[in-house]
C-alpha positions as CSV (number, residue, x, y, z in Angstrom):
1,X,-0.5,42.7,-34.3
2,X,3.2,43.0,-33.7
3,X,2.6,46.4,-32.1
4,X,0.1,44.8,-29.8
5,X,2.6,42.2,-28.8
6,X,5.1,44.9,-27.9
7,X,2.5,46.7,-25.8
8,X,1.7,43.5,-24.0
9,X,5.3,42.6,-23.4
10,X,5.3,44.3,-20.0
11,X,2.7,41.8,-18.8
12,X,4.9,38.9,-19.5
13,X,7.2,39.7,-16.6
14,X,4.4,41.2,-14.5
15,X,1.2,40.2,-13.0
16,X,0.5,37.2,-15.3
17,X,3.5,35.4,-13.7
18,X,1.5,35.0,-10.6
19,X,-0.6,32.3,-12.2
20,X,2.5,30.1,-12.5
21,X,3.4,29.7,-8.9
22,X,4.4,26.3,-7.5
23,X,2.2,25.0,-4.7
24,X,3.6,22.4,-2.3
25,X,1.5,19.5,-1.2
26,X,2.5,17.5,1.9
27,X,1.9,13.9,2.7
28,X,0.4,14.6,6.1
29,X,1.0,11.1,7.4
30,X,4.7,11.5,7.0
31,X,5.3,15.2,7.9
32,X,6.5,15.0,11.5
33,X,9.6,14.6,13.5
34,X,10.7,11.0,14.2
35,X,13.6,9.9,16.6
36,X,15.2,7.9,13.6
37,X,15.4,11.2,11.6
38,X,12.6,11.0,9.0
39,X,12.1,14.1,6.7
40,X,9.1,15.7,4.9
41,X,8.1,14.3,1.6
42,X,7.3,16.9,-1.0
43,X,5.3,16.9,-4.2
44,X,5.4,19.8,-6.8
45,X,2.2,20.7,-8.6
46,X,1.2,23.5,-10.9
47,X,-2.1,24.3,-12.5
48,X,-2.0,22.9,-15.9
49,X,1.4,21.3,-15.3
50,X,2.8,18.0,-16.5
51,X,2.7,14.8,-14.4
52,X,5.5,15.3,-11.9
53,X,6.7,14.1,-8.5
54,X,4.1,11.4,-8.0
55,X,1.1,13.5,-9.1
56,X,-2.0,11.5,-9.9
57,X,-2.6,13.4,-13.1
58,X,-2.1,16.8,-14.7
59,X,-4.5,19.6,-14.1
60,X,-6.1,21.1,-17.2
61,X,-6.0,24.8,-18.0
62,X,-9.3,26.2,-19.1
63,X,-10.3,29.6,-20.5
64,X,-13.7,31.2,-20.5
65,X,-14.4,34.2,-22.7
66,X,-17.1,36.8,-22.0
67,X,-19.4,37.9,-24.8
68,X,-17.6,40.7,-26.7
69,X,-20.7,42.9,-26.9
70,X,-20.5,43.7,-23.2
71,X,-16.8,44.4,-23.2
72,X,-15.1,47.8,-23.6
73,X,-12.4,48.2,-26.2
74,X,-9.8,48.4,-23.3
75,X,-11.0,45.1,-21.8
76,X,-10.9,43.5,-25.3
77,X,-7.3,44.8,-25.7
78,X,-6.2,43.4,-22.3
79,X,-8.0,40.1,-23.1
80,X,-6.1,39.9,-26.4
81,X,-2.8,40.4,-24.6
82,X,-3.6,37.7,-22.1
83,X,-4.5,35.2,-24.9
84,X,-1.4,36.1,-26.8
85,X,0.7,35.5,-23.7
86,X,-1.0,32.2,-23.0
87,X,-0.4,31.0,-26.6
88,X,3.2,32.2,-26.4
89,X,3.7,30.1,-23.2
90,X,2.2,27.0,-24.7
91,X,4.3,27.4,-27.9
92,X,7.4,27.5,-25.7
93,X,6.4,24.4,-23.9
94,X,6.2,26.2,-20.6
95,X,2.5,26.1,-19.9
96,X,3.1,24.5,-16.6
97,X,5.7,27.0,-15.5
98,X,8.5,24.4,-15.6
99,X,11.7,25.7,-17.0
100,X,12.6,24.4,-20.4
101,X,16.3,25.3,-20.5
102,X,18.1,25.2,-23.9
103,X,20.5,22.6,-22.3
104,X,17.8,20.5,-20.6
105,X,18.6,17.6,-22.8
106,X,22.3,17.9,-21.9
107,X,21.6,18.3,-18.2
108,X,19.3,15.3,-18.2
109,X,21.5,13.0,-20.2
110,X,22.1,9.7,-18.3
111,X,20.4,11.3,-15.2
112,X,17.7,9.4,-13.3
113,X,14.3,11.0,-13.7
114,X,13.7,11.0,-9.9
115,X,17.0,12.8,-9.1
116,X,16.8,16.4,-8.0
117,X,19.6,18.9,-8.6
118,X,20.4,22.6,-8.5
119,X,20.9,25.0,-11.4
120,X,22.7,27.4,-9.2
121,X,24.1,27.7,-5.7
122,X,22.8,31.2,-5.4
123,X,19.7,31.9,-3.3
124,X,18.5,30.2,-0.1
125,X,19.1,26.5,-1.0
126,X,15.4,25.8,-1.4
127,X,15.2,25.5,-5.2
128,X,15.9,22.3,-7.2
129,X,14.8,20.8,-10.5
130,X,14.4,17.3,-11.9
131,X,14.2,16.0,-15.4
132,X,10.7,15.5,-16.8
133,X,11.2,13.2,-19.8
134,X,7.5,12.4,-20.3
135,X,6.1,15.9,-20.8
136,X,3.0,16.7,-22.8
137,X,5.0,18.0,-25.8
138,X,7.4,15.1,-25.9
139,X,10.6,16.9,-25.0
140,X,12.7,16.9,-21.9
141,X,12.2,19.8,-19.6
142,X,13.1,20.7,-16.0
143,X,10.4,20.4,-13.4
144,X,10.9,22.8,-10.5
145,X,10.4,22.1,-6.8
146,X,10.9,24.6,-3.9
147,X,11.2,23.6,-0.2
148,X,9.0,25.5,2.2
149,X,10.3,28.5,4.1
150,X,12.7,27.4,6.9
151,X,13.8,24.3,5.1
152,X,16.6,23.6,2.6
153,X,17.1,20.8,0.1
154,X,19.7,18.2,1.0
155,X,21.2,17.3,-2.3
156,X,22.7,14.0,-1.0
157,X,19.7,12.7,0.8
158,X,17.3,14.1,-1.8
159,X,14.8,15.6,0.6
160,X,13.9,18.9,2.3
161,X,15.2,19.2,5.9
162,X,15.7,21.9,8.5
163,X,18.2,24.4,7.1
164,X,20.7,23.8,10.0
165,X,20.9,20.1,9.0
166,X,21.8,20.7,5.4
167,X,25.5,21.0,4.8
168,X,25.7,20.8,1.0
169,X,24.1,24.0,-0.3
170,X,27.2,24.6,-2.3
171,X,26.7,21.4,-4.3
172,X,24.8,21.5,-7.6
173,X,24.1,17.7,-7.8
174,X,24.4,14.5,-5.9
175,X,28.0,13.3,-6.2
176,X,28.4,10.5,-8.8
177,X,30.6,7.7,-7.6
178,X,32.7,5.7,-10.0
179,X,31.9,2.1,-9.7
180,X,34.3,-0.9,-10.1
181,X,33.8,-3.2,-13.0
182,X,32.7,-6.4,-11.2
183,X,30.6,-8.3,-13.8
184,X,32.1,-8.9,-17.3
185,X,31.7,-11.7,-19.9
186,X,35.4,-12.4,-19.8
187,X,37.8,-11.8,-16.8
188,X,39.6,-8.5,-16.9
189,X,42.0,-9.2,-14.1
190,X,44.1,-12.2,-12.9
191,X,42.5,-14.6,-10.4
192,X,42.2,-13.0,-7.0
193,X,42.0,-9.5,-8.4
194,X,39.1,-7.3,-9.4
195,X,38.9,-4.3,-11.8
196,X,38.6,-0.7,-10.6
197,X,36.4,1.7,-12.6
198,X,39.5,2.8,-14.5
199,X,40.5,-0.8,-15.4
200,X,43.2,-1.0,-12.8
201,X,43.4,-4.5,-11.1
202,X,43.5,-4.6,-7.3
203,X,43.4,-7.5,-4.9
204,X,39.8,-8.6,-4.2
205,X,40.4,-8.5,-0.4
206,X,41.1,-4.8,-0.6
207,X,37.6,-4.0,-1.8
208,X,35.3,-2.4,0.7
209,X,37.8,-2.4,3.5
210,X,37.2,1.2,4.4
211,X,40.3,2.5,2.7
212,X,40.5,3.5,-1.0
213,X,43.0,1.3,-2.9
214,X,42.0,2.1,-6.5
215,X,43.3,5.4,-7.9
216,X,39.7,6.3,-8.7
217,X,38.6,5.1,-5.3
218,X,35.9,2.9,-6.9
219,X,36.8,-0.1,-4.7
220,X,34.9,1.6,-1.8
221,X,31.8,2.6,-3.9
222,X,30.0,-0.8,-4.3
223,X,29.9,-2.0,-0.7
224,X,26.3,-2.8,0.1
225,X,25.0,-6.2,1.3
226,X,24.3,-7.1,-2.3
227,X,27.4,-5.7,-4.0
228,X,30.4,-6.1,-1.7
229,X,32.7,-8.5,-3.4
230,X,33.7,-9.8,0.0
231,X,30.2,-10.0,1.4
232,X,29.1,-12.7,3.8
233,X,27.9,-15.9,2.1
234,X,24.3,-16.9,1.8
235,X,23.0,-19.0,4.7
236,X,24.3,-22.6,4.9
237,X,22.4,-24.4,7.7
238,X,25.0,-27.2,7.6
239,X,27.7,-24.8,8.5
240,X,25.6,-22.6,10.8
241,X,24.4,-24.4,13.9
242,X,23.3,-23.5,17.4
243,X,24.2,-22.4,19.9
244,X,26.7,-20.0,18.3
245,X,25.2,-19.5,14.8
246,X,21.7,-19.2,13.5
247,X,20.4,-18.4,10.0
248,X,17.7,-19.4,7.6
249,X,17.1,-18.7,3.9
250,X,14.3,-16.1,4.5
251,X,14.7,-15.6,8.3
252,X,11.3,-17.1,9.2
253,X,12.4,-20.7,10.3
254,X,11.8,-21.6,14.0
255,X,15.0,-22.5,15.9
256,X,15.3,-26.2,16.6
257,X,12.5,-26.9,14.1
258,X,10.1,-27.0,17.0
259,X,6.4,-27.3,16.2
260,X,4.9,-23.8,16.3
261,X,2.4,-24.9,19.0
262,X,5.3,-25.7,21.3
263,X,7.1,-22.4,20.9
264,X,6.7,-19.8,23.7
265,X,5.5,-16.4,22.3
266,X,8.2,-14.1,23.5
267,X,7.5,-10.3,23.8
268,X,10.3,-7.8,24.3
269,X,9.5,-4.4,25.7
270,X,12.3,-1.9,25.1
271,X,12.9,1.7,25.9
272,X,15.5,4.1,24.3
273,X,17.1,7.1,25.9
274,X,18.1,8.6,29.3
275,X,16.7,7.1,32.5
276,X,15.7,9.9,34.9
277,X,13.0,11.6,36.9
278,X,11.0,12.1,33.8
279,X,10.3,8.4,33.3
280,X,11.3,6.4,36.4
281,X,7.7,6.4,37.6
282,X,6.5,4.9,34.3
283,X,9.1,2.1,34.4
284,X,8.2,1.4,38.1
285,X,4.5,1.2,37.2
286,X,5.0,-1.2,34.2
287,X,7.7,-3.4,35.9
288,X,6.2,-3.3,39.4
289,X,7.2,-6.8,40.5
290,X,3.5,-7.9,40.7
291,X,3.2,-9.2,37.1
292,X,4.5,-12.7,36.5
293,X,5.2,-14.8,33.5
294,X,3.8,-18.4,33.5
295,X,7.1,-19.7,35.0
296,X,6.6,-17.5,38.1
297,X,9.3,-14.9,37.2
298,X,8.4,-11.2,37.0
299,X,8.2,-9.7,33.6
300,X,11.3,-7.9,32.4
301,X,12.3,-5.2,29.9
302,X,15.4,-4.0,28.1
303,X,16.6,-0.4,28.5
304,X,18.9,1.1,25.8
305,X,20.5,3.9,27.9
306,X,22.1,7.1,26.6
307,X,24.5,8.9,28.9
308,X,23.5,12.6,29.2
309,X,20.8,13.3,31.8
310,X,20.7,9.7,33.0
311,X,20.3,9.0,36.7
312,X,22.7,6.1,37.3
313,X,21.2,5.2,40.7
314,X,17.9,4.5,38.8
315,X,19.7,2.4,36.2
316,X,21.3,0.5,39.1
317,X,17.9,-0.3,40.5
318,X,16.4,-1.3,37.2
319,X,19.3,-3.8,36.8
320,X,18.8,-5.0,40.4
321,X,15.2,-5.9,39.6
322,X,16.3,-8.1,36.7
323,X,15.8,-5.8,33.8
324,X,18.5,-5.7,31.1
325,X,20.6,-2.6,30.6
326,X,22.1,-2.0,27.1
327,X,23.8,0.8,25.3
328,X,22.2,3.6,23.3
329,X,25.4,5.6,22.9
330,X,27.3,8.2,24.9
331,X,26.5,11.5,23.1
332,X,23.4,10.7,21.1
333,X,24.5,13.2,18.5
334,X,21.7,14.4,16.3
335,X,23.8,14.3,13.1
336,X,22.5,11.2,11.2
337,X,25.7,11.0,9.1
338,X,27.8,10.8,12.2
339,X,26.3,7.4,12.9
340,X,25.9,6.1,9.4
341,X,29.4,7.0,8.3
342,X,31.1,6.8,11.7
343,X,34.6,5.4,12.0
344,X,35.6,2.4,14.1
345,X,37.0,4.8,16.7
346,X,33.7,6.8,16.7
347,X,31.7,3.6,17.5
348,X,34.3,2.5,20.0
349,X,34.1,5.8,22.0
350,X,30.3,5.9,21.8
351,X,29.4,2.4,22.7
352,X,32.3,1.0,24.7
353,X,32.7,4.4,26.4
354,X,29.0,4.4,27.4
355,X,29.3,0.9,28.8
356,X,32.3,1.9,30.9
357,X,30.3,4.8,32.3
358,X,27.3,2.6,33.2
359,X,29.4,-0.1,34.7
360,X,31.2,2.4,36.9
361,X,28.4,4.7,38.0
362,X,25.5,2.2,38.1
363,X,27.8,-0.3,39.7
364,X,27.0,-3.1,37.2
365,X,29.9,-5.4,37.5
366,X,28.5,-8.7,36.3
367,X,29.4,-8.3,32.6
368,X,25.8,-8.3,31.6
369,X,25.9,-5.1,29.3
370,X,26.3,-6.8,26.0
371,X,23.8,-5.1,23.6
372,X,23.7,-1.9,21.6
373,X,21.2,0.1,19.6
374,X,22.3,2.8,17.2
375,X,20.7,6.3,17.8
376,X,18.0,7.0,15.2
377,X,18.5,3.4,14.2
378,X,21.4,4.7,12.0
379,X,23.3,1.5,11.5
380,X,27.1,2.0,11.1
381,X,27.9,-0.7,8.7
382,X,30.9,-3.0,9.0
383,X,32.8,-0.6,11.3
384,X,30.1,-0.7,14.0
385,X,30.1,-4.5,13.9
386,X,33.8,-4.9,13.9
387,X,34.0,-2.8,17.0
388,X,31.2,-4.8,18.6
389,X,33.0,-8.1,18.0
390,X,36.3,-6.7,19.3
391,X,34.6,-5.4,22.5
392,X,32.6,-8.6,23.1
393,X,29.2,-7.1,22.5
394,X,26.8,-10.0,21.8
395,X,24.0,-8.3,19.9
396,X,22.8,-5.3,18.0
397,X,19.1,-4.2,17.9
398,X,19.1,-1.5,15.2
399,X,18.2,-3.2,11.9
400,X,14.6,-3.2,10.8
401,X,12.8,-5.7,8.6
402,X,10.0,-4.5,6.3
403,X,6.5,-5.6,7.2
404,X,6.0,-9.0,5.6
405,X,3.5,-11.9,5.8
406,X,5.6,-13.8,8.3
407,X,7.9,-12.0,10.8
408,X,11.6,-12.7,11.0
409,X,13.5,-14.4,13.9
410,X,16.7,-12.9,15.2
411,X,19.8,-14.2,13.4
412,X,23.6,-14.2,13.6
413,X,25.7,-12.2,11.1
414,X,28.1,-15.0,10.2
415,X,26.1,-15.3,7.0
416,X,24.2,-12.8,4.9
417,X,21.2,-11.1,6.5
418,X,18.0,-12.8,5.2
419,X,16.1,-9.6,4.3
420,X,16.7,-6.3,2.5
421,X,18.6,-3.6,4.4
422,X,15.7,-1.5,5.6
423,X,17.3,0.7,8.3
424,X,17.7,4.5,8.2
425,X,20.7,5.3,6.0
426,X,20.8,1.8,4.5
427,X,24.3,1.0,5.9
428,X,23.8,-2.6,7.0
429,X,26.9,-4.8,7.6
430,X,27.9,-6.7,4.5
431,X,30.7,-8.8,6.0
432,X,30.6,-11.8,8.3
433,X,30.5,-10.8,12.0
434,X,30.2,-13.0,15.2
435,X,27.2,-10.9,16.4
436,X,23.5,-11.5,16.9
437,X,21.0,-9.2,15.2
438,X,17.9,-8.7,17.2
439,X,16.0,-7.6,14.2
440,X,13.1,-5.1,14.6
441,X,10.1,-6.4,12.7
442,X,7.9,-3.6,11.5
443,X,4.5,-3.4,13.1
444,X,1.3,-3.4,11.0
445,X,-0.4,-0.1,12.0
446,X,-3.7,-0.5,10.2
447,X,-6.8,0.1,12.3
448,X,-8.7,-2.8,10.7
449,X,-6.3,-5.2,8.9
450,X,-9.2,-7.1,7.4
451,X,-10.5,-4.0,5.6
452,X,-8.0,-1.2,5.5
453,X,-5.6,-0.9,2.5
454,X,-2.0,-1.7,3.3
455,X,0.2,1.0,5.0
456,X,3.9,1.1,5.5
457,X,5.0,-0.6,8.7
458,X,6.6,1.2,11.7
459,X,9.4,-0.1,13.9
460,X,9.1,2.2,17.0
461,X,5.6,2.2,18.4
462,X,5.7,6.0,18.6
463,X,6.5,6.2,14.8
464,X,3.1,4.7,14.0
465,X,1.8,8.2,13.3
466,X,-1.9,7.1,12.8
467,X,-2.1,5.9,16.4
468,X,-3.7,8.9,18.2
469,X,-6.0,7.3,20.8
470,X,-5.8,4.5,23.4
471,X,-8.3,2.2,21.6
472,X,-6.2,2.5,18.4
473,X,-3.1,1.6,20.4
474,X,-4.9,-1.4,21.9
475,X,-5.9,-2.7,18.5
476,X,-2.4,-2.3,17.2
477,X,-1.0,-4.3,20.1
478,X,-3.5,-7.2,19.7
479,X,-3.4,-7.4,15.9
480,X,0.4,-7.5,15.9
481,X,0.5,-10.1,18.7
482,X,-1.8,-12.3,16.6
483,X,0.4,-11.8,13.5
484,X,3.3,-13.3,15.4
485,X,1.4,-15.8,17.5
486,X,-0.6,-17.3,14.6
487,X,2.4,-17.6,12.2
488,X,5.9,-18.6,13.4
489,X,5.9,-17.0,16.8
490,X,9.0,-14.9,16.2
491,X,9.5,-12.6,19.2
492,X,7.2,-9.6,19.1
493,X,9.2,-6.4,19.8
494,X,7.4,-3.4,21.3
495,X,9.9,-0.5,21.2
496,X,9.2,2.8,22.8
497,X,10.4,6.2,23.8
498,X,9.0,6.8,27.3
499,X,7.8,10.3,26.4
500,X,5.3,8.9,23.9
501,X,3.8,6.5,26.5
502,X,3.6,9.4,29.0
503,X,2.1,11.8,26.4
504,X,-1.4,10.3,27.0
505,X,-2.4,8.3,30.1
506,X,-4.6,6.1,27.9
507,X,-1.5,4.8,26.1
508,X,0.1,3.6,29.3
509,X,-3.2,2.2,30.5
510,X,-3.6,0.2,27.3
511,X,-0.1,-1.2,27.4
512,X,-0.7,-2.4,31.0
513,X,-4.1,-3.8,30.1
514,X,-2.4,-5.7,27.1
515,X,0.3,-7.1,29.4
516,X,-2.1,-8.4,31.9
517,X,-4.3,-9.9,29.2
518,X,-1.4,-11.7,27.7
519,X,-0.3,-13.0,31.1
520,X,-3.5,-15.0,31.4
521,X,-2.2,-17.2,28.6
522,X,0.2,-20.1,29.6
523,X,2.5,-19.7,26.5
524,X,3.3,-15.9,26.5
525,X,6.5,-14.5,28.1
526,X,7.7,-10.9,28.5
527,X,11.4,-11.3,28.4
528,X,14.7,-9.4,27.8
529,X,16.7,-9.4,24.6
530,X,19.3,-11.7,26.2
531,X,16.6,-14.1,27.3
532,X,15.4,-14.4,23.7
533,X,19.0,-15.3,22.6
534,X,19.3,-17.8,25.4
535,X,16.1,-19.6,24.3
536,X,17.3,-19.6,20.7
537,X,20.6,-21.1,21.7
538,X,18.8,-23.9,23.5
539,X,15.3,-24.1,22.0
540,X,13.0,-25.5,24.7
541,X,9.4,-26.6,24.2
542,X,6.5,-25.2,26.2
543,X,6.2,-28.5,28.1
544,X,9.6,-27.9,29.7
545,X,9.8,-24.1,29.6
546,X,8.7,-23.5,33.2
547,X,12.0,-25.1,34.3
548,X,14.2,-23.5,31.6
549,X,17.3,-22.8,33.6
550,X,18.5,-19.8,31.6
551,X,15.3,-18.0,32.4
552,X,15.0,-19.1,36.0
553,X,18.5,-17.9,37.0
554,X,17.5,-14.3,36.8
555,X,14.1,-14.8,38.4
556,X,14.8,-13.1,41.7
557,X,15.7,-9.5,42.6
558,X,19.3,-9.0,43.7
559,X,19.2,-7.7,47.3
560,X,18.1,-4.2,48.5
561,X,18.6,-0.9,46.8
562,X,22.2,0.3,47.0
563,X,21.3,3.7,48.3
564,X,18.2,5.8,49.0
565,X,19.8,9.2,48.4
566,X,22.2,9.2,45.5
567,X,25.0,11.8,45.1
568,X,24.0,14.7,42.8
569,X,27.5,15.5,41.4
570,X,27.7,18.9,39.7
571,X,30.4,18.4,37.1
572,X,32.0,20.0,34.1
573,X,34.2,18.8,31.3
574,X,36.5,20.6,28.8
575,X,34.6,18.7,26.1
576,X,31.4,20.6,26.9
577,X,32.6,24.1,27.8
578,X,30.1,26.3,29.7
579,X,27.9,23.4,30.8
580,X,27.5,22.2,34.4
581,X,25.8,18.8,34.4
582,X,24.4,16.7,37.3
583,X,25.6,13.1,37.6
584,X,23.3,11.1,39.9
585,X,25.0,8.0,41.3
586,X,25.3,5.9,44.4
587,X,29.0,5.8,43.7
588,X,31.7,8.4,44.5
589,X,31.6,11.5,42.4
590,X,34.3,11.7,39.6
591,X,36.5,14.8,39.0
592,X,34.9,15.6,35.7
593,X,31.6,14.9,33.8
594,X,32.3,11.7,31.9
595,X,32.4,12.2,28.1
596,X,34.0,10.8,24.9
597,X,37.7,11.5,25.8
598,X,37.3,10.9,29.5
599,X,34.6,8.2,30.1
600,X,35.7,7.6,33.7
601,X,35.7,11.3,34.6
602,X,39.2,11.0,36.1
603,X,40.6,13.6,33.7
604,X,42.3,13.3,30.3
605,X,45.4,14.4,28.5
606,X,44.6,17.2,26.1
607,X,47.1,15.8,23.7
């Protein structure tokens, strides 16, 4: 028999290995590109393998044997080889094709079972493993996963992504941060100090200030909303009062404790991105001046404007008609970490710089640009909000709240946010900031909420991936309106990219149909973000809302268009070598294309 094993040995590294290939299964509902940067989810599965990566259950290997009487001796010999090989695999605990390395126990010691890591930095950055500690044979083994061709595994974000986006192919594992020692039975350090991971005592106020003060740098490694030692306190309504401060324990309380039947149902329609010839016609059709709220004022929207490719004469006209102009950044860089981990100066250049450009080239001089939204909804933590406070921005509109039974009202960040940090990247502000958060309540995207099983919510309408037809979109709008209207009437946010609404005429038609249907009610108002804040600062019942001064003051359009034929300025900048970009503006052309180091376009000092 030993001789037969030797004769069969060539099969072990040959054709029989083909039966152990990994197949990749995608969650089709999530495999798509989103503006906030979502990546594909991957599950690994092998025939006969263990339960891994969310698999429902292991497949079972089966063998069928033909009657020996009809087999030739050669076939019998080959069959014997295959059976020996199968038995050999099972004896080694590798029947699923997963690698059982001699040091699997060592590699998996104190490692979470859902963490993927590399065994080598060789290859094309697609292969990773994870620890399977619940295998069929009761020992720890390494379950393998391979990203599809064209993708690479991002070890820090623990997901497959386009290869150009992955910058850590030289890392074997996710960096393990040393944590400070914050909770002990007995104090380790004197009062006013906290312990670093190495036992060193450092002033409490130095923790999570953006600069490592512990020798092991552990003071900057526990800085979430839940763990920051200097985090904002929990809501105290006695210390947080309107008009400057608003909070509630779970975020659902109505401002002013007004009876829900007396609360106007506010709806905010917002658009992200450049304003130009690709979408101006859409905006003019929705906000055409012919649709009026119950107080007689035309409906308004909020536009979060990014700089590149924006026509500033069109922005100027949107503002003239009473719409709100806010900031969506200057560069709109497509690196998510740039936003999540951005410095104070990065956020200053991006947001304050973009505001300077809009004010100058759209001739908006009334100080009304006071809101920001982070690209890809990648919130920048305390640095973003410190910059906002210093630059007198009033609100942020980037943080999302998970779909819940009752939606959440906007709140100020003097006190701790009333819901879990749910935004992309998870870098919500932990400190106290004098800034309003216009929270994005997730939408319920189920076709039939009374029958369908629950699905994850979506914050941008175009990220509701199951909405493929106009009638589905209409049902989504009406169901989510009812969710807000029939509970606490928190503002309903409908957040779009114009390209999605224009992708199918039926989407635009359904939105307009929904708007006109809502305007037949006497308690529904389509307003801007700032108008929501003004109502919250002075809660006013429906019986008096038609005369609410803070909404009436922006009721009328401001004069005639500034120009009928804007300047099309062909410009360059040393910051974008080789590019000539058109800047459309009713104002005088600058010397250079405005960018980070030169937002006015007047020129900058290279030093």
